[in-house]
N, C-alpha and C positions, 0 to 999 in steps of 0.2 A: 266869566267862565265860559269855556266851550265844550259841549258834550256832543259825541256822535255815537249812534248805535247801528250796527251793521249786522246783518243776518245774510250769510251766503251759503247755499247748499252744495255746490261742487266747486268752489272757488273762492277767491279773494275779492275785496272791494275794487271795483273798476279803477284803472289807473290814471294819474294825472297826464296831461298831454305831453308828448314828446316836442321839446322845444325845437330840436332839429335831429333828423334821422342820421346822425353822423356814423357812417359804417353800417347802417342798416340795409335792409335788402332792397330799398329803392330810395330815391331822394323824395324829399317832402315836396308836395305841390305848393305853389305859391299862396293858396288860400289857407293852407294848414301850418305855415311857418309861424314861428314866434314874432313878436314885434322886432323891428329892426333896432340894432344897437343904438342906444342914444335917444330913442323915441320917448316922448313925454307921455306917460299914461294919463287917462282921464282921472280926475278926482273921484274918490268913492267914499261913502259913509264908512265910519269905523266899524259898524255892525254888518256891512253888506259883504257877502261871500262871493268870490269870484268862482264861477262855475265852468271851468275849462273843459274842452272836448276831449274825451279819451280817444287816442289814435292808435290803431294797430296797424303793423305792416306785415303780418304773417298770414292773416286769412285770405288775403288776395295778392299777396307778394308786392303790394304797394300800399302806401299810407293811405288810410281811410278812417273815418270815425268808427269806433267799435260798434256802435248802433246802427251802422249803415252797411252791414254785411250780412249775408244769409248764413252765418255760422255763429254758434254759441262760444264766444270768445271770453276767456277770463284773463283778467290783467292784474298782477301784482305790482302795485306802485312802489316807488322809492321809500315813501313814508312807512309802508307795511314791512318793507325789508329791514328797516332800521329799527323797528320795535319788535322783531322776531327773536326768540331765544335760540334760533338755530345757529349751529356752528358751521355748517357747510350748506351748500346750495341745495342739495337733495332733501335734507332736513326741512329747509323752508318749503321746498315743493310738495313734501308729503301732507302739508295742511290743506292741499286741494285733493279731495277725495278721488277724482278721476284719475289722478297720477299714482303711479306705483313703481315700486323697484321689485326685482325678481325675489330677493331674500328679505324683503321688508325690513332691512337693517340700514342704519346709517352708514354711509360710506367711510365714515371716520376711521374705522379699523376693519371694514370688510374687504375681502379680496375684490379688487377692481373688476375682474372678469364676471363677478356676480352682479354688477350694478347696471344691468339692462333696464332702459326706460319703456314703460308701457302706460297707455291711456285706455280707460274704459274696459280694462281687463282683457285687451287683446293679447292673448298669448304670452304672459310673463315669462321671461327666460333671462339668462345672462347676456343674450344678445338682444339688443333693443328692437322692439316692434313700433317705435316711435321715433321720430327725427328730432334731434336737438340742433339748434342753429345759435350762433353768436354773431349777430350783425350781418346775417345772411350767409355765413360760412359754417359748414358742418362741423359739429363738435364730437360726434360719435367717433369712436376709435376706427380708423380705416381698415384695420385688419379684423377686428372681432366684433365691432358694433356696440360694445359697452361704452360707458362714459367715465371719464376721470372728473368726478364732480369737484374735486377740491382745486382743479386747475382754473376755475372760474371765480375770480375774487369778487365777493359780494359788495365790497366798497365801490366798484367801478360800474355797477349795474343801475340804469335808470328805471327799468321796468322789465317784467317778465310776462310773455304772453303764452297762454296755453289754448290751443285750438285742436279739440278732439275731432276725430272724424278722419277717414282716409284722405290723404293729401297728395297721392302720387301724381295727380293731374298737374299739380304745380311743382312738386319737387322730386318726383322720380322714385327710385327705390328707397324703401325704409319706412315712410310715415304711414304704415298700416293703421295705426291707432290714432294718429295725428301728429301735430308738431308743437314743440316748445321752442320759443325764441328769446334769447337775451339781447336786449337793446342797451347799449352802453350809454353812460351818462354824458351829455354834451360837454365839450371842453370849455372851461371857464377859468378866469383867474382865481384859483382856489388852491388851498392847501389843506388837507383833511387826514388825520391819523386816528387810529384806534389801537389801544393795547388792553389785553385781558389776561386774567390768571385765575386759576380755581382748581377744584378737585373733580376727578382724580388725576392730579399732576398735568394740568393743561395750561399752555402758555400760547398766546397769539398775539401777532402784531399785523397790522395793515396799514397802508399809506397811499395817498393819492395827491398829486401835484399837477396843476394845469396852468397854462398861461396863453393868452391870446395876444397878438400883435395886430390890433385893429381888425378889420374885416378879411384880411388877406392870408393870415397864417395862425395856426394854433398848435400846440403840442401838450402831451401829458404823459406822465409815468405813473405807474401803479404797481403794488406788490402785496404779497400777503405771506406770512409764515405762521404755521400751527404746529405744535408739539403736544402730545399726550401720552401719559403712562398707560392708559387704557384700562382694561378690566378683563376679568376672566370670562371667557366666552363658553366654556365647559361648565355645566351645572355642577354644584358642589357634590351633589351624590355621585357624579361620574368622574370627578377629577382624580388624576394620578400624579406621580412624581414629575412627569414631563410637562404638566401644564403650568403656564405663566400668564401674565397679563397680555392681552392683545394690544399692542401699542403701534403708534404711528407718527410720522411727521412729514410735512410738506411744505414747499415753497414755491412761490410763483411771482415772476416779474414781467411786466410788459410795457411797451410805449406806443404812443399813436401820434401821427403827425398829420396835419391837414393844410392844404394850400388851396387858395381861391385866386389864381393869377387873373382871371377874367370873370366878368359877372355871370357868364353862362357856363364856367368850367371849374369844377372842384376835383382836387386830386387828394388821396389819403393813403397812409401806409400805417401797418401795425405789425409788430413783432414781438414775440414772448417767448419765455422758457418756463417749463414746469417740471419739478422733481418730486417724487414721493417714494417713501420708504415704509413698508409696513411689516409687522409681525402678527401672525394670525393666531398666536396663543400657545406655539411650541416652537422649539429651536429651529426645526426645519420646515415650518410653514410660514414662508415670507413671500413678499412680492415688492417689486420696485419698477418705477418708470422714469425715463428722462425723455422729454418731448419739447420740440421746438417748433415755432410758427411763424410764417411770414404771410401778410396779405397786402395785396396793392390793388388800388381801384381808382375809378373816376366816375363822375356824373357829368354828363354833357346835356344841357338844357337845348332842346331843338325847337321849342316853341314856348308860348305862355304857359301852357300846362303840360307839355310833353318833354320827355327826357330819355337819354340812353345812359344805361348803367352797366359797369363793367367790374367784375372781381377776379383777381387772380390769387390763388392761395396754394400754400404748400406746407406739409408737416413732415418732419422726420423724428422718429422715436425708437427707443429700445425698451422692451418690457421684459422683465425676468422674474420667475418664481421658482421657489422650492417647494417640493412636495415630500411628505414624511410617510413612514411606515410605522404604524402604532403597534407596540409589542407589550405583552404582559411582563412583569418583573420575573426574572428567571429563578429568583431565589423565594419569593414569598408568593408568586403567582398573581399579584394584584394587578388588575387591568391598568392600562396606560402607565405602566411603570418604566417602560423604556421606549425609545423610538430610533429609527435609522433613516438616513437619507434615501428616498425612494427615487427622486428625479429632480433634475434641474433643467429648466426650460428658458430659453432665450428667443425672443421674437423681435428681430429688427424690421421696421415698416417705414415705408415712405409713400406719400401720395402728393399728387399736384392736380389742381381743377381750375376750371374757368367757368364763369357765369356771366351771360350777356343778355340784357332784356332791354326792351324799348316800350315805354308807356305812352300811349295817345289818348288824350282826354278830350271831351267836349264834341265828339262827333254826332251828328243830328241825323236821325232816321227813325221817325214814329217814336221819338224819345231821344234820350241821350246816351250814347255809349262810350265805354272807356276800354280801349283795347291794350292788351299786354302780349307782347311777342318775345320769345327768348329761346335760348339754348343753355344747356349745361354739359360740360365735358370733365371727365375725372379718370385718373390713372392711379391704380393702387399696386404696390408691390410688397410682398412680405414673406418670411420664412419662420417656420417653427424649428428650432435646433434643440434636440432634447437628448441629454445624457441619462441613461437608466441605470439603476443600481438594484437589480433584483436578487432574490435569494431563493433557492440555491443558484449557483452559476455553474454553467457547463460551456462547453466549446460552441454550442449552437444557441446560447442565450443572447437574446437581442440586447445590446447596451447603448445603441446610438440610433437615433431617427431624426432625419432632416427632410422637412417637407414644406412646399409652398408653391407659389405661382404669382400670377398677376392677374388684375381684373380692370377692365376698361368699360367705362359707362358713358353714353351719350344719349342726351334727350332733347326734344324739341317740344315746345308747348305754345298754346295761344288761349287767350282768355278774353271774354266779352262781359263787362259788367253793364248790363242794360237797364237803366232807369227808365222804365216805362212811364212813371210819374213820380211824384214826390212820395207817394205811399207804396208803390209797388217797384220791386227790383228783381231782375232775372239774372243769373250768373251761368254762364256756360264755359267749361274749361276742357281742354283735350291736350293730351301729351302722348308722344311716341317715344319709347326707349329701346335702346340696344344694349345689352350687357354681354360682354365676352370674357370668358375665363380662358387664360393663356399660360402656356409654359409650366403647367402643374406637373410636379414629380415628387417622388418620395423615395429617399436614400436610407436603407437600413444596413447596419453593420452588427455582426454577431461577435461574441467575446473571442472566438477563435480567429477572427480576422476576415471571414467571409462577408461578401456585401452584395446586396441587391438593389437595383435602381429601377424604379417603375415610373413610366412617363405616361401622363394622363392625356387623353385626347382633349384638344381645345374644343370648347362648347360655346354656342351663342343662343341667347334667349332674346326675344322681342316682346314687347309688351305695349298694348294701347290702354291708356287710363282716362276715362272721361269722368267729369263731375258736373252735375247741375244743381242749382241751388235757387230757392225762392224766398224773398222776404216781402211780407205785406204788413203795412202799419195802418189799419183801418181807423185808429184813434190815436191822439197824441200820447197816451200812456199804454198802448197795447201793440205788441209786435208779434207776428207770426213768422216762423221760419221752418223750412224743410229743405232736405238735400238728398241726392241719390249719388253714389260714386263707386268707383272700382279703383282699388290699390293694389300694389304688389311689393315684394321684398325679395331680392336676389340674395341667395346664400353667401355669407362673407367667406373670405379665405380662411378664417378661423374654423368655420364649420366644415369646410371642404377638406381641410388638410391638417388641423391641429388636434390631437387628442387632449384630454385633460383629466384630472383626478381631483375629487373633493372627498376627503376623508377616505374611507376604504372603496369608494365607488369610482370605477374608471369608466370614462365615456369616449368611444372611438369616433373619429372623423369619417366622413363619407363624400368621397369625391364625385359621387353620382347624384347628389341632391339637385333638385330643381326649384325654381322660384315659387314662393307663396303668393296666393292670390286672395284678395278680399273683396266682397260685394257687400255694400252697406247702404242703409236707408236711416234717416233720423228726421225727427220733426219736434217742434217745440213751440212754446208760448212763453212770452215775456210781458210782464205787467208792472207798471210803475215808473218811477223817476230813477235814473241811473245813480243819483247822488243821494236823494232823500229816502226812499224805500223801493224796493224792487224784489220781485218774485219770478224765478225762471224755472221752467220744467222742460226737460228734453228726454224723449225716448228714442231708443236705437236698435237696430237688428243688424247684425253682421254675420256673414258666413265666410270662414276663413277655409279655403281649399288648400291641401297639400302642406299644412304647417310642418315646419322642421321641428321635431320633437326628439327628446332623449328616451328612446324606448328600451325597456328593460329586456335583455336578451339572455341573461345568466345571472348567477349570484354575484352581486356587487359589479355587474358589467352591463353597460348600456352602449347603445349606438345611435347616432343621429340619423333619423329617417323621416321621409316625407309621410305623414300620417293622415291619410283620407281627409276628413273635414272636422272642423269644429264650429258650433253654433255659439255666438256671444249676443245675448240680448239684455236690455236692461233700461234704466232710467236714472237720470239725475235730477236732482232738486236743489235749488239754491235760493237764498233770499237774504236780503239785508235791510236793516231799519235804522235810520239815524233818529234818535229821540232828540237829541240837542247837539249843538255844535261841537262838542268835546266828548261825548259818550256814545259808544256804539256796540251792537251785538251782531254776530255773523254766525250763520249755520249753513252746513253743507252736507249733502250725502249722495252716494252713488250705490245703486243696487245692480249687480251684474249676475247673470246665469250663463256661466260659460262651460260648455260641455262638449265632448267628443261625440260626434253623430255618425261617423264613418271611421273605420280603423283598419281597412284592408287586411293585411295578414295577422292582425292583432285584434281580433273580435272582442276580446275580453276587455278592452278599453272603451267600447261604445257605452255611453251614459256616464262615464267618469267625468268628474270635475277637473278643469285644467289645473296643471300644477302651480301652486303658490298663487292661485287666483281666488281671493275671498268673495263672497257673495255681497257682503255689505261694508261700507266704509263711511265714516261720518266725522264731521268736525263741527264744534261750536266754540266761538271766541267772544269774549267781552274786551273792549278796547276804550281806554280813557286818555285823553291828551289835552293837556292845558299847560301852556307855556309857563304860568306862574306857580304851578303846583308840581306837575311831573307827568310822566307817561307810564300807564300800566296796561299789559294785555295778559289775559288768563285764556289758555287754550286747552280744549279737551278733545282729544282723537280717539277714535274707536276703529278697530279693524276686526272683522269677522272671521270664522274658522275657515282654514283652507288645508291644502294637503302637500307634502313634500314630493310625492311620488306619483308617477302616472297611473298606478294601480289604486290609488287612494287608500293605501294601507298605512301611512304615517301621517297622521292629522297634526295640525298646528293650530292650537286653541285661540280663540278670540282673546282680545285684550283691550283695554283703554289706558291712555297715558294723559297726564295733566302737565303742561308747561307754563312757566310764569316768566314775564319779562317786566322790569321796572327800571325807569331812568329819571333822573333829575337834573335840570339845566341849572347850573351855577351862574351862567352868563351865556350871552349869545355864542361864546367861543368854546366853552367847557361843559361837558355833560357826563354825568356819572352813570354807569350801567351795572345792572345786575340780571342775570338770568339763570333760571332753574330748568333743566330738562328732567322729564320723568320725576315731577315733584314727589309723588307718593312711593317712588322706588319700586315700581311693579317689576316682577320678574316674568318674562315672556320668552317664547322660542321664536327664532327667526329661521331656523333650518334644522333638518333632521337627516342629512346625508348619510345613507347606510345606517340609520339609528343612531348616529353620533349626534346628540342634541346640541344645538348653538343657541347661546343666549343673546337677547338684544341689549341695547344699551341700559345701564342702570341710571341712578341718580347722578346728574352732573350739575355742578354749581360753579359759575364762572361770572366774574364781573372786572370792570376796569373803566376806563375814561375815553371818550372821544372828543378830540380837538378839531375845531374848524377855523380857518382863516380865509376870508373871501375879500 
């Protein structure tokens, strides 16, 4: 029997090594690759455990052991993904307390525009203040910054890397709070499928097939489909005749090809399509998206430990949503008795990008240096086309609004990882970015036919982003880390040009927004073995200047504005402990104090807690895995009190949830699965826009079978 005990305070158990960084942000250096195909491993005792090195490609934008970087990296391995009850990727990541979503709800039935990523409480909003990557390619919506979590099939993921802390010095605009990266599974001769069903009305299928033709060619296809009847998002005491289950379905399909025509050259390509349809709980609260992606790249080895890495990528998508006007029943006066269509909004968007980096290792000068030089280019074009259905209507009533423009980004960066000795490492990174907003305009048409067209002045912003980090390992089981950084985020086209409405609250765009800037410090200590037991504590202080906020300017009326300054300070504590080879316990917690310190023309906001930013989040899990018996994981998650609005008048109470996962292997190829989300069926709020309370996910039970052929 094998028992493993894991305790992790702000993340998951460290990940298994990446056999090959296929499509990742850099090629794997020779000393970090897996054994060559066909190599004969050395014999081992049946009781001897292999302790592979965890590799991260996100912290330094090149593959390095996770213990060998001056950043607190959390890695979720393939094994942990497989034993999670999560139905979507964001549900899985919510087990990491430093990770957050704007409305703290699963993306399963939530509006995509509310699914912004944040780390360490850096200004939660529908627009992400963290960067999401998949094999080095941006995942954030190019127009709005939110993330389509269902577009990422969990079956295709090898590991997930979470690196909190401002990362603009490496990645440019967006990673104010940090970076999350998906690393795809290496292509192998394999066939894997998973089918599940359950309540309420949930059905899902996922598949992965791969094949290798010797060392020179490989290909894989993967896909996922999920449909659910959903649940009521309006509390029972507030429901009316218009309310129905919030339901959703999505499908994704993609393929990868890799070629190695020469020992020093690797070529790869990836393409995929994603479609999603959601109903938010009433007839006229809907959202849908169709999105396609193409990625091409190459890795050219220029020396024994040097390589040149190229990425070309593009996305094309169309997002559409309907918004409702909720009315009382005209006969009985009952609230939520009727609804009418308030607006239909369509947003076509496309983007193209290029990433080029050159890694040079092994330079000697008072120690060893690893240099990284590179550039990123990206162009985004998008428009918001909105039909309005106001009441009452006159000849001057606005019934159509089209707004949009383009954004061009260019960045140039250099990094030196300086190993002064085996125990001391210094990291220095610097990047210069240019962001241009071009061809912005807004066309409005009144009911009587009159039109007005406003053209916005082209604007350019430049930003210099430095980062320095220090890692000291004075003893084999002790590591000290510290970093200082500056990061920025340019306003998205969505914030500049697209208004939106949630419930009765309308928020206007603002074409005069300027970039946000973050200044941050962090320091931490790590004690123990990465595999057997480990304790890590990290403290951080961030000052966020000119954050883009939804500022209340009237009754049920907000506008996006740059709002003075916010201070975000806190600490993460994590630990894990493996009692035996098959049983483990993990615990993780994050404390954040995020408040407005300067508010310009809105002084009443000073001292207020940032919107949807809880002070405390925690997670505890127990895991058991024995091939002869089965797999079990019990997880408890807690989230503290937060507020829906900037004035802190609409509180969202704290809650805790219990999730359970069970599996039983019938053979090497067949495994039965059972998962329960929100085991105790706790009722909790995830939003209160305009006082319209919205419930989180209730009890979900789903189970099925997983098949593997290798």
